[in-house]
Structure formats: C-alpha cells, structure tokens
TORPA-4810 file (N, C-alpha, C, O; in nm, 3 decimals):
<nodes>
NODE_1_0.847_0.075_1.256_0.968_0.031_1.211_1.127_0.063_1.297_1.190_0.158_1.344_M
NODE_2_1.139_-0.066_1.281_1.266_-0.037_1.405_1.402_0.060_1.317_1.428_0.083_1.200_S
NODE_3_1.448_0.088_1.421_1.566_0.213_1.360_1.663_0.112_1.285_1.702_0.148_1.174_R
NODE_4_1.704_-0.012_1.335_1.759_-0.100_1.241_1.713_-0.146_1.108_1.803_-0.176_1.029_Q
NODE_5_1.606_-0.157_1.071_1.519_-0.194_0.929_1.549_-0.058_0.832_1.593_-0.067_0.718_L
NODE_6_1.520_0.065_0.897_1.510_0.173_0.827_1.690_0.199_0.780_1.720_0.252_0.672_L
NODE_7_1.775_0.161_0.862_1.941_0.178_0.860_1.947_0.088_0.731_2.016_0.125_0.636_D
NODE_8_1.873_-0.037_0.726_1.925_-0.106_0.621_1.880_-0.038_0.485_1.948_-0.043_0.382_E
NODE_9_1.765_0.023_0.496_1.730_0.103_0.394_1.804_0.198_0.352_1.826_0.194_0.231_I
NODE_10_1.871_0.317_0.435_1.887_0.379_0.420_2.051_0.378_0.365_2.102_0.476_0.310_V
NODE_11_2.111_0.270_0.388_2.260_0.217_0.386_2.257_0.157_0.241_2.353_0.161_0.164_E
NODE_12_2.122_0.095_0.210_2.094_0.059_0.002_2.055_0.163_-0.066_2.052_0.148_-0.188_H
NODE_13_2.024_0.265_-0.024_2.005_0.407_-0.072_2.127_0.472_-0.094_2.135_0.548_-0.190_A
NODE_14_2.238_0.450_-0.009_2.360_0.539_-0.026_2.419_0.441_-0.117_2.468_0.483_-0.221_R
NODE_15_2.421_0.269_-0.084_2.485_0.252_-0.172_2.492_0.237_-0.329_2.588_0.212_-0.402_A
NODE_16_2.360_0.259_-0.355_2.332_0.251_-0.508_2.332_0.401_-0.546_2.356_0.441_-0.660_D
NODE_17_2.312_0.456_-0.474_2.355_0.630_-0.529_2.467_0.646_-0.633_2.579_0.610_-0.599_A
NODE_18_2.448_0.696_-0.759_2.318_0.806_-0.781_2.213_0.745_-0.815_2.100_0.777_-0.777_P
NODE_19_2.241_0.653_-0.888_2.104_0.535_-0.898_2.005_0.510_-0.808_2.042_0.439_-0.715_K
NODE_20_1.874_0.549_-0.805_1.779_0.469_-0.728_1.794_0.332_-0.678_1.836_0.241_-0.749_E
NODE_21_1.763_0.319_-0.570_1.742_0.161_-0.497_1.584_0.155_-0.467_1.498_0.240_-0.443_C
NODE_22_1.586_-0.009_-0.481_1.424_-0.030_-0.437_1.431_-0.164_-0.363_1.519_-0.247_-0.341_C
NODE_23_1.278_-0.146_-0.327_1.279_-0.287_-0.231_1.112_-0.318_-0.220_1.027_-0.295_-0.306_G
NODE_24_1.096_-0.370_-0.103_0.988_-0.413_-0.044_1.016_-0.458_0.109_1.115_-0.510_0.161_M
NODE_25_0.910_-0.423_0.153_0.918_-0.409_0.290_0.812_-0.548_0.394_0.689_-0.548_0.384_I
NODE_26_0.865_-0.620_0.456_0.723_-0.717_0.504_0.665_-0.672_0.622_0.733_-0.630_0.715_A
NODE_27_0.553_-0.676_0.625_0.548_-0.694_0.793_0.438_-0.788_0.862_0.400_-0.888_0.801_T
NODE_28_0.397_-0.762_0.963_0.330_-0.859_1.003_0.230_-0.771_1.137_0.274_-0.727_1.243_R
NODE_29_0.090_-0.766_1.086_-0.007_-0.673_1.177_0.032_-0.546_1.173_-0.002_-0.479_1.271_D
NODE_30_0.107_-0.477_1.071_0.131_-0.330_1.071_0.273_-0.317_1.081_0.334_-0.223_1.028_G
NODE_31_0.326_-0.404_1.144_0.476_-0.382_1.180_0.555_-0.430_1.105_0.532_-0.545_1.067_E
NODE_32_0.690_-0.353_1.052_0.771_-0.391_0.968_0.847_-0.498_1.031_0.878_-0.487_1.150_A
NODE_33_0.878_-0.596_0.965_0.973_-0.694_1.014_1.117_-0.747_0.921_1.215_-0.808_0.965_V
NODE_34_1.095_-0.709_0.803_1.238_-0.754_0.740_1.202_-0.660_0.622_1.094_-0.619_0.579_S
NODE_35_1.326_-0.640_0.585_1.333_-0.561_0.436_1.409_-0.625_0.343_1.521_-0.673_0.359_V
NODE_36_1.318_-0.624_0.213_1.431_-0.739_0.073_1.438_-0.638_-0.046_1.336_-0.595_-0.100_H
NODE_37_1.559_-0.606_-0.084_1.621_-0.549_-0.137_1.616_-0.573_-0.289_1.683_-0.672_-0.316_R
NODE_38_1.564_-0.522_-0.388_1.576_-0.525_-0.493_1.688_-0.454_-0.593_1.766_-0.364_-0.564_A
NODE_39_1.672_-0.523_-0.720_1.773_-0.449_-0.819_1.701_-0.340_-0.907_1.595_-0.361_-0.966_R
NODE_40_1.760_-0.240_-0.910_1.656_-0.132_-0.989_1.715_-0.189_-1.176_1.823_-0.178_-1.234_N
NODE_41_1.577_-0.251_-1.219_1.607_-0.263_-1.350_1.638_-0.153_-1.430_1.720_-0.158_-1.522_A
NODE_42_1.563_-0.038_-1.392_1.623_0.063_-1.495_1.721_0.129_-1.477_1.738_0.239_-1.529_A
NODE_43_1.813_0.065_-1.392_1.936_0.147_-1.368_1.943_0.275_-1.388_2.015_0.312_-1.481_N
NODE_44_1.879_0.366_-1.317_1.856_0.510_-1.353_1.872_0.567_-1.220_1.855_0.501_-1.117_S
NODE_45_1.905_0.697_-1.224_1.915_0.784_-1.105_1.786_0.861_-1.118_1.778_0.961_-1.047_A
NODE_46_1.661_0.825_-1.215_1.560_0.944_-1.209_1.427_0.816_-1.212_1.315_0.833_-1.258_L
NODE_47_1.474_0.706_-1.157_1.305_0.611_-1.156_1.379_0.475_-1.138_1.493_0.452_-1.178_K
NODE_48_1.301_0.389_-1.074_1.329_0.267_-1.014_1.230_0.124_-1.118_1.127_0.162_-1.173_Y
NODE_49_1.250_0.048_-1.126_1.146_-0.025_-1.200_1.209_-0.200_-1.166_1.307_-0.250_-1.222_V
NODE_50_1.129_-0.264_-1.069_1.138_-0.366_-0.990_1.139_-0.491_-1.078_1.022_-0.524_-1.100_M
NODE_51_1.239_-0.586_-1.146_1.247_-0.697_-1.224_1.115_-0.774_-1.196_1.106_-0.807_-1.078_D
NODE_52_1.042_-0.800_-1.250_0.915_-0.864_-1.231_0.972_-1.026_-1.161_0.940_-1.089_-1.061_P
NODE_53_1.054_-1.046_-1.257_1.073_-1.197_-1.183_1.138_-1.200_-0.999_1.117_-1.286_-0.914_K
NODE_54_1.200_-1.101_-0.992_1.281_-1.094_-0.852_1.164_-1.028_-0.802_1.148_-1.073_-0.688_E
NODE_55_1.062_-0.934_-0.830_0.966_-0.932_-0.737_0.859_-1.020_-0.672_0.805_-1.013_-0.562_Q
NODE_56_0.842_-1.115_-0.789_0.752_-1.207_-0.776_0.839_-1.297_-0.657_0.783_-1.311_-0.548_L
NODE_57_0.993_-1.367_-0.680_1.035_-1.407_-0.596_1.003_-1.350_-0.408_0.962_-1.391_-0.299_Q
NODE_58_1.056_-1.238_-0.472_1.027_-1.174_-0.298_0.913_-1.166_-0.223_0.905_-1.184_-0.102_I
NODE_59_0.802_-1.133_-0.321_0.650_-1.157_-0.273_0.621_-1.312_-0.228_0.554_-1.344_-0.131_Q
NODE_60_0.691_-1.411_-0.327_0.630_-1.543_-0.265_0.724_-1.572_-0.148_0.678_-1.658_-0.073_T
NODE_61_0.853_-1.519_-0.108_0.917_-1.543_0.005_0.824_-1.480_0.107_0.798_-1.541_0.211_A
NODE_62_0.767_-1.347_0.079_0.687_-1.282_0.185_0.573_-1.370_0.264_0.542_-1.374_0.383_I
NODE_63_0.527_-1.436_0.152_0.361_-1.476_0.171_0.403_-1.622_0.257_0.350_-1.673_0.356_D
NODE_64_0.522_-1.665_0.173_0.563_-1.791_0.245_0.605_-1.775_0.396_0.603_-1.874_0.469_D
NODE_65_0.634_-1.684_0.430_0.682_-1.640_0.587_0.551_-1.602_0.657_0.554_-1.565_0.774_A
NODE_66_0.430_-1.611_0.587_0.308_-1.591_0.636_0.308_-1.416_0.692_0.249_-1.377_0.793_D
NODE_67_0.394_-1.325_0.595_0.367_-1.225_0.621_0.300_-1.131_0.491_0.255_-1.174_0.385_L
NODE_68_0.309_-0.997_0.536_0.219_-0.883_0.426_0.336_-0.828_0.379_0.448_-0.825_0.430_D
NODE_69_0.272_-0.763_0.225_0.398_-0.683_0.202_0.339_-0.510_0.244_0.256_-0.440_0.185_L
NODE_70_0.395_-0.489_0.330_0.352_-0.340_0.382_0.404_-0.230_0.326_0.335_-0.128_0.333_G
NODE_71_0.536_-0.224_0.259_0.564_-0.119_0.205_0.635_-0.128_0.068_0.624_-0.246_0.033_A
NODE_72_0.689_-0.071_-0.008_0.757_-0.051_-0.153_0.862_0.081_-0.103_0.840_0.199_-0.077_I
NODE_73_0.974_0.002_-0.106_1.058_0.146_-0.090_1.137_0.160_-0.200_1.162_0.071_-0.281_Y
NODE_74_1.190_0.309_-0.202_1.266_0.343_-0.340_1.348_0.498_-0.243_1.333_0.547_-0.131_H
NODE_75_1.430_0.527_-0.361_1.499_0.652_-0.312_1.477_0.707_-0.402_1.414_0.661_-0.498_S
NODE_76_1.546_0.874_-0.390_1.555_0.975_-0.475_1.676_1.037_-0.389_1.700_1.060_-0.270_H
NODE_77_1.757_1.058_-0.545_1.888_1.103_-0.511_1.934_1.227_-0.516_2.037_1.261_-0.458_T
NODE_78_1.834_1.333_-0.613_1.843_1.404_-0.650_1.762_1.534_-0.596_1.793_1.653_-0.593_R
NODE_79_1.646_1.462_-0.555_1.489_1.545_-0.508_1.467_1.493_-0.394_1.530_1.400_-0.344_S
NODE_80_1.313_1.591_-0.315_1.296_1.557_-0.204_1.174_1.433_-0.211_1.082_1.407_-0.288_D
NODE_81_1.236_1.367_-0.075_1.147_1.210_-0.102_0.983_1.201_-0.087_0.916_1.152_0.004_P
NODE_82_0.924_1.295_-0.269_0.792_1.302_-0.252_0.755_1.260_-0.388_0.808_1.309_-0.488_V
NODE_83_0.649_1.155_-0.393_0.592_1.097_-0.502_0.618_1.180_-0.623_0.558_1.284_-0.649_P
NODE_84_0.714_1.125_-0.696_0.702_1.208_-0.834_0.586_1.166_-0.925_0.499_1.109_-0.859_S
NODE_85_0.553_1.178_-1.074_0.390_1.133_-1.141_0.460_0.974_-1.177_0.399_0.869_-1.197_Q
NODE_86_0.607_0.997_-1.177_0.669_0.854_-1.248_0.616_0.685_-1.123_0.583_0.567_-1.139_T
NODE_87_0.640_0.779_-1.014_0.613_0.725_-0.910_0.478_0.664_-0.871_0.461_0.551_-0.824_D
NODE_88_0.379_0.764_-0.899_0.231_0.761_-0.898_0.180_0.663_-0.988_0.111_0.565_-0.960_V
NODE_89_0.222_0.702_-1.104_0.220_0.598_-1.255_0.260_0.461_-1.203_0.192_0.362_-1.233_N
NODE_90_0.371_0.452_-1.124_0.419_0.317_-1.115_0.314_0.229_-0.998_0.317_0.106_-1.004_L
NODE_91_0.231_0.290_-0.904_0.169_0.268_-0.835_0.017_0.217_-0.882_-0.034_0.144_-0.796_A
NODE_92_-0.042_0.233_-0.963_-0.165_0.200_-1.025_-0.109_0.164_-1.158_-0.005_0.188_-1.220_K
NODE_93_-0.246_0.081_-1.181_-0.284_0.062_-1.316_-0.309_0.131_-1.421_-0.229_0.222_-1.401_F
NODE_94_-0.357_0.156_-1.516_-0.380_0.219_-1.620_-0.520_0.274_-1.625_-0.542_0.375_-1.692_D
NODE_95_-0.628_0.205_-1.551_-0.779_0.255_-1.477_-0.752_0.357_-1.320_-0.850_0.403_-1.261_N
NODE_96_-0.595_0.383_-1.266_-0.600_0.406_-1.153_-0.631_0.276_-1.063_-0.665_0.334_-0.960_D
NODE_97_-0.636_0.218_-1.051_-0.641_0.089_-0.971_-0.516_0.076_-0.884_-0.406_0.085_-0.940_T
NODE_98_-0.520_0.060_-0.787_-0.351_0.049_-0.738_-0.336_-0.091_-0.752_-0.428_-0.171_-0.733_P
NODE_99_-0.200_-0.126_-0.792_-0.154_-0.235_-0.796_-0.123_-0.314_-0.690_-0.104_-0.435_-0.696_K
NODE_100_-0.117_-0.241_-0.586_-0.099_-0.313_-0.440_-0.174_-0.247_-0.364_-0.133_-0.143_-0.313_W
NODE_101_-0.343_-0.309_-0.336_-0.382_-0.242_-0.220_-0.361_-0.246_-0.103_-0.344_-0.358_-0.056_P
NODE_102_-0.353_-0.114_-0.001_-0.339_-0.071_0.112_-0.162_-0.095_0.127_-0.121_-0.106_0.242_G
NODE_103_-0.081_-0.101_0.037_0.037_-0.116_0.031_0.101_0.038_0.052_0.043_0.126_-0.011_T
NODE_104_0.196_0.071_0.123_0.240_0.200_0.147_0.368_0.224_0.071_0.437_0.128_0.036_L
NODE_105_0.400_0.342_0.045_0.542_0.354_-0.031_0.624_0.412_0.078_0.572_0.474_0.171_F
NODE_106_0.773_0.390_0.067_0.838_0.492_0.163_0.974_0.501_0.077_1.047_0.412_0.031_L
NODE_107_0.983_0.679_0.072_1.096_0.737_-0.015_1.157_0.758_0.060_1.113_0.811_0.162_I
NODE_108_1.325_0.717_0.042_1.441_0.788_0.098_1.511_0.892_0.022_1.576_0.859_-0.076_V
NODE_109_1.503_1.008_0.057_1.604_1.103_0.033_1.747_1.111_0.057_1.776_1.159_0.167_G
NODE_110_1.869_1.068_-0.038_1.969_1.111_0.018_2.059_1.231_-0.069_2.175_1.205_-0.100_V
NODE_111_2.008_1.343_-0.099_2.075_1.418_-0.170_2.137_1.501_-0.074_2.228_1.566_-0.125_K
NODE_112_2.116_1.529_0.082_2.191_1.585_0.168_2.267_1.457_0.256_2.254_1.335_0.245_A
NODE_113_2.362_1.552_0.362_2.399_1.419_0.441_2.330_1.378_0.504_2.367_1.265_0.534_A
NODE_114_2.200_1.417_0.570_2.093_1.344_0.663_1.994_1.279_0.561_1.940_1.358_0.483_E
NODE_115_1.966_1.163_0.553_1.861_1.105_0.490_1.699_1.184_0.542_1.674_1.201_0.661_P
NODE_116_1.618_1.219_0.450_1.499_1.230_0.450_1.422_1.166_0.392_1.409_1.166_0.270_D
NODE_117_1.323_1.063_0.518_1.269_0.995_0.494_1.133_0.986_0.522_1.086_0.997_0.635_I
NODE_118_1.049_0.959_0.388_0.886_0.981_0.399_0.822_0.870_0.366_0.860_0.797_0.275_R
NODE_119_0.704_0.844_0.448_0.587_0.732_0.402_0.478_0.802_0.350_0.431_0.907_0.395_L
NODE_120_0.437_0.732_0.242_0.350_0.783_0.159_0.199_0.646_0.110_0.206_0.526_0.085_W
NODE_121_0.122_0.708_0.113_-0.044_0.652_0.093_-0.032_0.711_-0.065_-0.025_0.831_-0.092_S
NODE_122_-0.032_0.601_-0.162_-0.080_0.651_-0.307_-0.182_0.567_-0.398_-0.156_0.465_-0.462_I
NODE_123_-0.286_0.625_-0.390_-0.434_0.567_-0.440_-0.450_0.636_-0.570_-0.482_0.754_-0.558_V
NODE_124_-0.435_0.594_-0.689_-0.491_0.680_-0.800_-0.375_0.781_-0.843_-0.257_0.751_-0.853_G
NODE_125_-0.431_0.903_-0.865_-0.365_0.999_-0.856_-0.313_1.082_-0.744_-0.224_1.167_-0.749_N
NODE_126_-0.366_1.053_-0.670_-0.361_1.124_-0.528_-0.288_1.028_-0.439_-0.296_0.905_-0.441_D
NODE_127_-0.194_1.126_-0.340_-0.107_1.055_-0.250_-0.077_1.145_-0.110_-0.053_1.265_-0.118_Y
NODE_128_-0.079_1.101_-0.030_-0.087_1.146_0.133_-0.004_1.118_0.220_-0.006_1.001_0.256_E
NODE_129_0.102_1.215_0.292_0.206_1.116_0.378_0.142_1.086_0.493_0.065_1.159_0.555_Q
NODE_130_0.180_0.961_0.522_0.153_0.853_0.645_0.270_0.915_0.765_0.375_0.968_0.731_V
NODE_131_0.229_0.896_0.908_0.367_0.906_0.973_0.391_0.752_0.999_0.317_0.655_1.014_E
NODE_132_0.565_0.778_0.998_0.609_0.729_1.014_0.707_0.667_1.156_0.818_0.709_1.186_L
NODE_133_0.652_0.589_1.207_0.692_0.530_1.395_0.829_0.432_1.364_0.829_0.320_1.312_E
NODE_134_0.937_0.506_1.408_1.049_0.456_1.402_1.077_0.419_1.586_1.091_0.505_1.673_V
NODE_135_1.078_0.284_1.604_1.174_0.252_1.710_1.271_0.229_1.735_1.332_0.198_1.632_T
NODE_136_1.356_0.223_1.856_1.461_0.195_1.893_1.457_0.016_1.887_1.556_-0.049_1.921_D
</nodes>
C-alpha cells in the first residue's frame, strides 16, 4: 500500500475521532489502488457499521472499475488495533462463514500521537496479523 493511501486512511480516522471511522480499500493484483470512505452508521466510539446502501454503492464502484475489495478498514480510538469480538462478528455470518472471503481488515489505532496500523486476516472466530507493506 502506498504511503499516500495509508495517510488518507489515518486522516479519516483522526477526522472522525473519537468515533470510529470505516471504509473500503480497492485493490488490483493484491496492491491497494484506492480508498473509499464510508460513514459509520453506528455513530459510535466502540464499533463501526457501514450503511448497507452506501456499502453496496462503494462495492459497485469497485466492481465497475474492474478492481477487487482488498480490505475493509476502521479505526480504534481507545484501544490497540487488534480485532475485537465485535470486529470478528462483523466479518462473518452466524455460521462462521466469512462475509467477504479473501478480504483483509486494516485497523488504525489513533489513541496515541503516532498511529498504530495493523492488517488482519479474520476467518470465523480466528484472526491473524498479516504483514502490511508500505511503499513511498
């Protein structure tokens, strides 16, 4: 991911703090190419919920551009950027099937002056940190 795209996400997180921000990252061949901000319909500092209509509009724009949904991002404003049980539950259906198979989850921690950014794979009830490569 380019530093510029990552900076856009951090800016979104800081702008929405103390509430969580959220959005989607479009990719081509595994490389992030665009960031799509979404409104946190939960309007909460503890969780994010993308409005389904807005989420569909973003997904359609990603599909129409012949891109893939590479990651869903959100912020943690008061805790480390580690998936909470709420985050895990949002990533799956009740039968533990992933809602977005192959999609990663980027969490931006903004509780400190320096952002803490981590990338995760969430499948069922399990999550694992994935290396985030940032280019200039």
